[in-house]
Residue frames as a rotation matrix with the C-alpha (Angstrom) as fourth column:
MET 1
0.599 0.801 -0.006 -0.02
0.800 -0.599 -0.008 0.01
-0.010 0.000 -1.000 0.00
ALA 2
-0.051 -0.569 0.821 1.23
0.522 -0.716 -0.463 3.48
0.851 0.405 0.334 -0.86
LYS 3
-0.587 -0.241 -0.773 2.30
0.797 -0.337 -0.501 5.81
-0.140 -0.910 0.390 1.88
ASP 4
0.526 0.850 0.035 -0.26
0.851 -0.526 -0.004 8.52
0.015 0.032 -0.999 2.64
SER 5
-0.604 -0.592 0.534 0.65
0.547 -0.795 -0.263 12.17
0.580 0.133 0.804 2.03
SER 6
0.307 0.748 -0.589 -0.58
0.949 -0.192 0.250 14.80
0.074 -0.636 -0.768 4.34
PHE 7
-0.555 -0.477 0.682 -0.67
0.317 -0.879 -0.357 18.44
0.769 0.018 0.639 5.39
ASP 8
-0.397 0.413 -0.820 -1.84
0.883 -0.073 -0.464 20.47
-0.252 -0.908 -0.335 8.38
VAL 9
0.077 0.538 0.840 -4.39
0.464 -0.765 0.447 23.31
0.883 0.355 -0.308 8.30
VAL 10
-0.227 -0.214 -0.950 -3.44
0.962 -0.203 -0.184 25.89
-0.154 -0.955 0.252 10.95
SER 11
0.649 0.360 0.670 -4.16
0.425 -0.902 0.074 29.47
0.631 0.237 -0.739 11.80
GLU 12
0.192 -0.699 -0.689 -1.04
0.938 -0.075 0.338 31.20
-0.288 -0.711 0.641 13.13
VAL 13
0.910 0.033 0.413 -0.07
0.143 -0.960 -0.239 34.86
0.388 0.277 -0.879 13.50
ASP 14
-0.051 -0.989 -0.142 3.52
0.804 0.044 -0.593 36.12
0.592 -0.144 0.793 13.79
LEU 15
0.715 0.478 -0.510 3.28
0.698 -0.522 0.491 38.19
-0.031 -0.707 -0.707 16.97
GLN 16
-0.189 -0.874 -0.448 6.58
0.675 -0.447 0.587 39.85
-0.713 -0.191 0.675 16.32
GLU 17
-0.751 -0.001 0.660 5.25
0.595 -0.436 0.676 41.29
0.287 0.900 0.328 13.04
VAL 18
0.371 0.923 0.105 2.08
0.680 -0.347 0.646 42.46
0.632 -0.169 -0.756 14.93
ASP 19
0.443 -0.308 -0.842 4.36
0.719 -0.440 0.539 44.09
-0.536 -0.844 0.027 17.51
ASN 20
-0.693 -0.719 0.064 6.33
0.603 -0.527 0.599 45.87
-0.396 0.453 0.798 14.74
ALA 21
-0.354 0.643 0.679 3.06
0.624 -0.378 0.684 47.09
0.696 0.666 -0.267 13.15
TYR 22
0.609 0.565 -0.557 1.88
0.776 -0.278 0.566 48.25
0.164 -0.777 -0.608 16.59
GLN 23
-0.065 -0.720 -0.691 5.15
0.717 -0.515 0.470 50.16
-0.694 -0.465 0.549 17.19
GLN 24
-0.815 -0.210 0.540 4.85
0.563 -0.507 0.652 51.90
0.137 0.836 0.532 13.74
THR 25
0.103 0.950 0.294 1.24
0.665 -0.286 0.690 52.82
0.740 0.124 -0.661 14.42
ALA 26
0.573 0.088 -0.815 2.10
0.786 -0.340 0.516 54.25
-0.232 -0.936 -0.264 17.89
ARG 27
-0.517 -0.795 -0.318 4.88
0.604 -0.602 0.523 56.36
-0.607 0.078 0.791 16.31
GLU 28
-0.679 0.309 0.666 2.53
0.533 -0.416 0.737 57.59
0.505 0.855 0.117 13.53
ILE 29
0.401 0.873 -0.279 -0.07
0.837 -0.226 0.499 58.61
0.372 -0.433 -0.821 16.17
THR 30
0.327 -0.403 -0.855 2.49
0.656 -0.554 0.512 60.90
-0.680 -0.728 0.083 17.80
GLN 31
-0.640 -0.749 -0.172 3.68
0.357 -0.488 0.796 62.36
-0.680 0.448 0.580 14.46
ARG 32
-0.537 0.456 0.709 0.72
0.796 -0.003 0.605 62.65
0.278 0.890 -0.362 12.18
TYR 33
-0.943 0.045 0.329 -0.85
-0.102 -0.982 -0.159 66.17
0.316 -0.184 0.931 12.13
ASP 34
-0.117 0.985 0.127 -4.47
-0.572 -0.171 0.802 65.03
0.812 0.021 0.584 12.44
LEU 35
0.593 0.335 -0.732 -3.82
0.341 0.719 0.606 62.54
0.729 -0.609 0.312 15.28
LYS 36
-0.503 -0.847 -0.171 -1.07
0.562 -0.170 -0.809 64.44
0.656 -0.503 0.562 17.14
GLY 37
-0.974 0.045 0.224 -2.35
-0.195 -0.673 -0.714 65.80
0.118 -0.738 0.664 20.46
SER 38
-0.198 0.970 -0.139 -5.78
-0.544 0.009 0.839 64.20
0.816 0.242 0.526 20.07
GLY 39
-0.199 0.116 0.973 -5.33
-0.953 0.208 -0.220 62.07
-0.228 -0.971 0.069 23.16
ALA 40
0.810 0.409 -0.421 -5.59
-0.534 0.811 -0.240 58.83
0.243 0.419 0.875 21.15
THR 41
-0.217 -0.861 0.460 -3.54
-0.906 0.353 0.235 55.81
-0.364 -0.365 -0.857 22.28
ILE 42
0.584 0.288 -0.759 -2.94
-0.563 0.817 -0.123 52.31
0.585 0.499 0.640 21.21
GLU 43
-0.064 -0.557 0.828 -1.81
-0.939 0.315 0.139 49.45
-0.338 -0.769 -0.543 23.43
LEU 44
0.186 0.004 -0.983 -0.71
-0.548 0.830 -0.100 45.87
0.815 0.557 0.157 22.60
SER 45
0.216 -0.127 0.968 -0.94
-0.878 0.409 0.250 43.08
-0.427 -0.904 -0.023 25.17
LYS 46
-0.354 -0.384 -0.853 1.05
-0.769 0.639 0.032 40.09
0.532 0.667 -0.522 23.89
ALA 47
-0.958 0.003 0.287 -0.05
-0.205 0.695 -0.689 37.94
-0.201 -0.719 -0.665 26.88
ASP 48
-0.189 0.972 0.137 -3.76
-0.034 0.133 -0.991 38.50
-0.981 -0.192 0.008 26.23
ARG 49
-0.735 -0.197 0.648 -3.20
0.621 0.186 0.761 38.83
-0.271 0.962 -0.014 22.38
THR 50
0.455 0.889 0.058 -5.28
0.870 -0.429 -0.245 42.01
-0.193 0.162 -0.968 22.26
VAL 51
-0.729 -0.502 0.465 -4.87
0.605 -0.790 0.096 45.48
0.320 0.351 0.880 20.72
THR 52
0.163 0.811 -0.562 -6.73
0.925 -0.323 -0.198 48.30
-0.342 -0.488 -0.803 22.50
VAL 53
-0.586 -0.281 0.760 -7.37
0.587 -0.794 0.158 51.64
0.559 0.538 0.630 20.83
THR 54
0.071 0.626 -0.776 -8.59
0.887 -0.396 -0.238 54.52
-0.457 -0.671 -0.584 22.99
ALA 55
-0.738 -0.267 0.619 -9.63
0.600 -0.680 0.422 57.70
0.309 0.683 0.662 21.20
PRO 56
-0.863 0.403 -0.305 -11.71
-0.053 -0.672 -0.739 60.78
-0.503 -0.621 0.601 21.89
ALA 57
0.084 0.915 -0.395 -14.25
-0.842 -0.147 -0.519 59.96
-0.533 0.376 0.758 19.13
ASP 58
0.479 0.202 0.854 -15.31
0.126 0.947 -0.294 56.92
-0.869 0.249 0.428 17.09
PHE 59
0.994 -0.089 -0.056 -14.00
-0.077 -0.250 -0.965 58.57
0.072 0.964 -0.256 13.92
VAL 60
0.267 -0.947 0.179 -10.50
-0.954 -0.286 -0.088 58.90
0.135 -0.148 -0.980 15.39
SER 61
0.026 -0.288 0.957 -10.51
-0.496 0.828 0.262 55.26
-0.868 -0.481 -0.122 16.58
ARG 62
0.796 0.310 0.519 -11.41
0.254 0.607 -0.753 54.14
-0.549 0.731 0.405 13.09
GLN 63
0.803 -0.577 -0.150 -8.55
-0.514 -0.541 -0.666 56.23
0.303 0.612 -0.731 11.68
ILE 64
-0.048 -0.821 0.569 -6.09
-0.947 0.219 0.236 54.53
-0.318 -0.527 -0.788 14.08
ILE 65
0.263 0.153 0.953 -7.42
-0.081 0.987 -0.136 51.07
-0.961 -0.041 0.272 13.16
ASP 66
0.995 0.078 0.054 -7.00
0.052 0.023 -0.998 51.97
-0.079 0.997 0.018 9.42
VAL 67
0.398 -0.917 0.029 -3.36
-0.881 -0.391 -0.267 52.95
0.256 0.081 -0.963 10.12
LEU 68
-0.128 -0.424 0.897 -2.78
-0.693 0.685 0.225 49.72
-0.709 -0.593 -0.381 12.00
ASN 69
0.632 0.458 0.625 -4.42
0.095 0.754 -0.650 47.71
-0.769 0.470 0.433 9.27
SER 70
0.913 -0.333 -0.236 -2.17
-0.317 -0.215 -0.924 49.23
0.257 0.918 -0.302 6.62
LYS 71
0.013 -0.954 0.301 0.91
-0.998 -0.032 -0.058 48.46
0.065 -0.299 -0.952 8.70
LEU 72
0.106 0.119 0.987 -0.33
-0.411 0.909 -0.065 44.85
-0.905 -0.399 0.145 9.22
ILE 73
0.921 0.334 0.201 -0.80
0.065 0.376 -0.924 44.41
-0.384 0.864 0.324 5.49
LYS 74
0.592 -0.785 -0.182 2.70
-0.696 -0.384 -0.606 45.69
0.405 0.486 -0.774 4.73
ARG 75
-0.303 -0.711 0.635 4.04
-0.932 0.360 -0.043 43.15
-0.198 -0.605 -0.772 7.24
GLY 76
-0.632 0.033 -0.774 2.17
-0.476 0.772 0.422 40.27
0.611 0.635 -0.472 5.60
ILE 77
-0.895 0.434 0.097 -0.49
0.126 0.457 -0.881 39.75
-0.427 -0.776 -0.464 8.34
ASP 78
-0.592 0.772 0.232 -3.93
0.526 0.152 0.837 38.91
0.610 0.618 -0.496 7.06
LEU 79
-0.724 0.303 0.620 -6.59
-0.481 -0.865 -0.140 41.43
0.494 -0.399 0.772 8.34
THR 80
0.408 0.887 -0.217 -8.91
-0.417 0.392 0.820 38.67
0.812 -0.244 0.530 9.39
ALA 81
-0.220 -0.537 -0.814 -6.33
0.566 0.610 -0.555 37.73
0.795 -0.583 0.170 12.05
VAL 82
-0.997 -0.029 -0.077 -7.65
0.079 -0.596 -0.799 40.67
-0.022 -0.802 0.597 14.13
SER 83
-0.224 0.974 -0.028 -11.25
0.759 0.192 0.622 40.57
0.612 0.118 -0.782 15.29
TRP 84
-0.889 -0.189 0.418 -12.44
0.003 -0.913 -0.408 44.03
0.458 -0.362 0.812 16.38
SER 85
-0.458 0.772 -0.441 -15.16
0.862 0.264 -0.434 44.56
-0.218 -0.578 -0.786 18.97
ALA 86
0.397 0.636 0.662 -17.81
0.694 -0.680 0.237 47.32
0.601 0.365 -0.711 18.77
PRO 87
-0.539 -0.560 0.629 -16.73
0.045 -0.765 -0.642 50.77
0.841 -0.318 0.438 20.19
VAL 88
0.215 0.509 -0.833 -17.42
0.887 0.256 0.385 51.07
0.409 -0.822 -0.397 23.92
ALA 89
0.590 -0.015 0.807 -17.79
-0.133 -0.988 0.078 54.38
0.797 -0.153 -0.585 25.69
ALA 90
-0.042 -0.702 -0.711 -14.94
0.851 0.348 -0.394 55.00
0.524 -0.622 0.582 28.15
SER 91
0.228 0.149 -0.962 -14.19
0.844 -0.522 0.120 57.62
-0.484 -0.840 -0.245 30.76
GLY 92
-0.374 -0.414 -0.830 -14.05
0.115 -0.909 0.402 61.27
-0.920 0.055 0.387 29.74
GLY 93
0.538 0.667 -0.516 -16.27
-0.448 -0.292 -0.845 60.83
-0.714 0.686 0.141 26.68
SER 94
-0.407 -0.729 -0.550 -13.64
-0.878 0.146 0.456 58.77
-0.252 0.668 -0.700 24.89
VAL 95
0.727 0.619 -0.295 -14.16
-0.685 0.677 -0.269 55.54
0.033 0.398 0.917 22.93
ARG 96
-0.271 -0.842 0.467 -12.38
-0.763 0.483 0.429 52.25
-0.587 -0.240 -0.773 23.43
VAL 97
0.721 0.445 -0.531 -12.15
-0.679 0.605 -0.415 49.52
0.136 0.660 0.739 20.78
THR 98
0.006 -0.661 0.750 -10.52
-0.625 0.583 0.519 46.18
-0.780 -0.472 -0.410 21.52
GLY 99
0.429 0.041 -0.903 -9.12
-0.829 0.414 -0.375 43.90
0.358 0.909 0.212 18.82
ARG 100
0.487 -0.215 0.846 -8.46
-0.478 0.745 0.465 40.24
-0.731 -0.631 0.260 19.51
ILE 101
-0.289 -0.639 -0.713 -5.72
-0.957 0.190 0.217 38.46
-0.003 0.745 -0.667 17.59
VAL 102
0.767 0.600 0.226 -7.24
-0.580 0.800 -0.153 35.19
-0.273 -0.014 0.962 16.36
GLU 103
-0.356 -0.870 -0.340 -4.84
-0.898 0.419 -0.132 32.29
0.257 0.258 -0.931 16.55
GLY 104
-0.938 0.033 0.346 -5.64
-0.066 0.961 -0.269 28.59
-0.341 -0.275 -0.899 16.34
ILE 105
-0.566 0.766 -0.305 -8.72
-0.361 0.102 0.927 27.00
0.741 0.635 0.219 14.87
ASP 106
-0.535 0.405 0.742 -11.54
-0.791 0.069 -0.608 26.67
-0.297 -0.912 0.283 17.36
GLN 107
-0.758 0.181 0.626 -13.70
0.143 0.983 -0.112 23.46
-0.636 0.005 -0.772 17.44
ALA 108
0.336 0.941 -0.047 -16.75
0.126 -0.094 -0.988 24.96
-0.933 0.326 -0.150 15.67
THR 109
0.384 -0.307 -0.871 -14.56
-0.836 -0.516 -0.187 26.28
-0.392 0.800 -0.455 12.78
ALA 110
-0.693 -0.712 0.116 -12.68
-0.636 0.679 0.368 22.96
-0.340 0.181 -0.923 12.65
LYS 111
-0.392 0.636 0.664 -15.92
0.318 0.772 -0.551 21.02
-0.863 -0.005 -0.505 12.34
GLN 112
0.630 0.601 -0.491 -17.16
-0.200 -0.486 -0.851 23.40
-0.750 0.634 -0.187 9.60
ILE 113
-0.055 -0.728 -0.683 -13.91
-0.979 -0.095 0.180 22.93
-0.195 0.679 -0.708 7.62
ASN 114
-0.810 -0.227 0.541 -14.19
-0.220 0.972 0.079 19.15
-0.544 -0.055 -0.837 8.12
ARG 115
0.109 0.944 0.312 -17.81
0.322 0.264 -0.909 19.18
-0.940 0.200 -0.275 6.90
ASP 116
0.591 0.083 -0.803 -16.91
-0.597 -0.624 -0.504 21.36
-0.543 0.777 -0.319 3.86
ILE 117
-0.492 -0.821 -0.290 -14.00
-0.835 0.350 0.424 19.05
-0.247 0.451 -0.858 2.87
LYS 118
-0.701 0.271 0.660 -16.30
0.154 0.961 -0.231 15.98
-0.697 -0.060 -0.715 3.16
ASP 119
0.418 0.893 -0.170 -18.97
0.027 -0.199 -0.980 17.68
-0.908 0.405 -0.107 1.05
THR 120
0.085 -0.441 -0.893 -16.35
-0.919 -0.381 0.101 17.91
-0.385 0.812 -0.438 -1.85
LYS 121
0.918 0.302 0.258 -16.30
-0.253 0.945 -0.209 14.05
-0.306 0.126 0.943 -1.99
ALA 122
0.273 -0.918 -0.286 -12.51
-0.785 -0.041 -0.618 14.16
0.556 0.394 -0.732 -2.24
LYS 123
0.748 -0.029 -0.663 -10.82
0.216 0.955 0.202 10.93
0.628 -0.294 0.721 -1.16
VAL 124
-0.395 -0.799 0.453 -9.06
-0.227 -0.392 -0.891 12.44
0.890 -0.455 -0.027 1.88
LYS 125
0.251 0.361 -0.898 -9.16
0.816 0.420 0.396 11.76
0.521 -0.833 -0.189 5.59
VAL 126
-0.049 -0.149 0.988 -9.49
-0.306 -0.939 -0.157 14.78
0.951 -0.310 0.001 8.02
THR 127
0.076 -0.061 -0.995 -8.38
0.876 0.480 0.037 14.53
0.476 -0.875 0.090 11.63
ILE 128
0.584 0.094 0.806 -8.99
-0.219 -0.938 0.268 17.37
0.782 -0.333 -0.527 14.14
ASP 129
0.130 -0.640 -0.757 -6.09
0.855 0.459 -0.241 17.67
0.501 -0.616 0.607 16.47
GLY 130
-0.233 -0.111 -0.966 -6.67
0.786 -0.606 -0.119 20.49
-0.573 -0.787 0.228 19.00
ASP 131
0.373 0.331 -0.867 -6.32
-0.108 -0.912 -0.395 23.80
-0.922 0.241 -0.304 17.07
ARG 132
-0.470 -0.531 -0.705 -5.17
-0.773 -0.138 0.619 22.21
-0.425 0.836 -0.346 13.84
LEU 133
0.716 0.663 0.218 -6.52
-0.435 0.668 -0.603 19.82
-0.546 0.337 0.767 11.18
ARG 134
-0.534 -0.833 0.144 -4.53
-0.431 0.414 0.802 17.06
-0.728 0.366 -0.580 9.51
VAL 135
0.633 0.689 -0.352 -5.61
-0.625 0.187 -0.758 16.16
-0.457 0.700 0.549 6.02
SER 136
-0.483 -0.805 0.344 -4.19
-0.481 0.572 0.664 12.90
-0.732 0.155 -0.664 4.52
SER 137
0.744 0.648 -0.166 -4.62
-0.480 0.345 -0.807 11.04
-0.466 0.679 0.567 1.36
ALA 138
0.253 -0.639 0.726 -2.84
0.534 0.718 0.446 8.58
-0.807 0.275 0.523 -0.92
SER 139
0.265 -0.006 0.964 -3.25
0.941 -0.217 -0.260 11.05
0.211 0.976 -0.052 -3.81
LYS 140
-0.626 -0.544 -0.559 -1.22
0.606 -0.790 0.089 14.23
-0.490 -0.283 0.825 -3.78
ASP 141
-0.823 0.338 0.456 -3.61
0.228 -0.538 0.811 15.63
0.520 0.772 0.366 -6.40
ALA 142
0.218 0.931 -0.293 -6.54
0.658 0.082 0.749 15.24
0.721 -0.356 -0.595 -3.96
LEU 143
0.100 -0.232 -0.968 -4.61
0.930 -0.323 0.173 17.16
-0.353 -0.917 0.184 -1.37
GLN 144
-0.915 -0.398 0.071 -3.78
0.384 -0.798 0.465 19.91
-0.129 0.453 0.882 -3.84
GLY 145
-0.392 0.861 0.325 -7.52
0.375 -0.173 0.911 20.08
0.840 0.479 -0.255 -4.69
VAL 146
0.372 0.509 -0.776 -8.38
0.902 0.000 0.433 20.45
0.220 -0.861 -0.459 -0.92
ILE 147
-0.418 -0.629 -0.655 -5.81
0.732 -0.660 0.167 23.23
-0.538 -0.410 0.737 -0.49
SER 148
-0.940 0.068 0.335 -7.25
0.203 -0.679 0.706 25.19
0.275 0.731 0.624 -3.46
PHE 149
-0.026 0.994 -0.108 -10.80
0.578 0.104 0.809 24.59
0.815 -0.042 -0.578 -2.18
LEU 150
0.288 0.088 -0.954 -9.90
0.944 -0.192 0.267 25.92
-0.160 -0.977 -0.139 1.34
ARG 151
-0.749 -0.617 -0.241 -8.17
0.568 -0.785 0.246 29.00
-0.341 0.047 0.939 -0.13
ASP 152
-0.692 0.565 0.450 -11.40
0.157 -0.490 0.857 30.01
0.705 0.664 0.250 -1.93
LYS 153
0.276 0.867 -0.415 -13.48
0.684 0.126 0.719 29.67
0.675 -0.482 -0.558 1.30
ASP 154
-0.348 -0.307 0.886 -13.77
-0.335 -0.842 -0.423 32.31
0.876 -0.444 0.190 4.03
TYR 155
0.114 0.331 -0.937 -13.82
0.717 0.626 0.308 31.08
0.688 -0.707 -0.165 7.67
GLY 156
0.887 0.304 0.348 -13.25
0.036 -0.797 0.603 34.47
0.461 -0.522 -0.718 9.28
GLN 157
0.604 -0.792 0.091 -9.60
-0.362 -0.171 0.916 33.82
-0.710 -0.586 -0.390 10.04
PRO 158
0.282 -0.576 -0.767 -6.47
-0.944 -0.022 -0.331 33.27
0.173 0.817 -0.550 7.94
LEU 159
0.880 0.028 0.475 -5.54
-0.117 0.980 0.161 29.60
-0.461 -0.197 0.865 7.21
GLN 160
0.090 -0.879 -0.469 -2.09
-0.992 -0.122 0.038 28.34
-0.090 0.462 -0.883 6.49
PHE 161
0.953 0.210 -0.217 -1.13
-0.261 0.935 -0.239 24.97
0.153 0.285 0.946 5.08
THR 162
0.183 -0.936 0.299 2.00
-0.983 -0.172 0.064 23.45
-0.008 -0.306 -0.952 6.74
ASN 163
-0.326 -0.428 0.843 3.90
-0.548 0.812 0.200 20.12
-0.770 -0.396 -0.499 6.95
TYR 164
0.689 0.501 -0.524 3.05
-0.712 0.331 -0.620 19.07
-0.137 0.800 0.585 3.39
ARG 165
-0.380 -0.800 0.465 4.57
-0.647 0.589 0.484 15.67
-0.661 -0.117 -0.741 3.03
């Protein structure tokens, strides 16, 4: 019997690149004429994997999020890797928006990916292993088909394909 080939479906974010984008955004807040002196701040918590934007108005917070998004794109981070909450009123009439960095595939999304792969009727076997999925098959063409299928789908978070053997 032929040896099965496989790959892993994961959702990982390079926190160092997120930190670099955060540092550039914080520097731009202090230097950009329309944001300088506005009282807007941005904070990154690597332990909690959150980005918190505090601004005097919702409009300013959206500007800061746009600046951060542009820095993330330049650093190769997919924008679906950050899930932003709705603006919340903070003290002094300011607005606070929290972004959670999505990493790992949760069980509901993993089951949805598994169900979608099975619906394609490809001759592959999918195993859910914690926050990753292992897809294996005797045919490398079937695996390539699954990868292209998953690239076309949107699960609300970036997917990477690793350990292709």
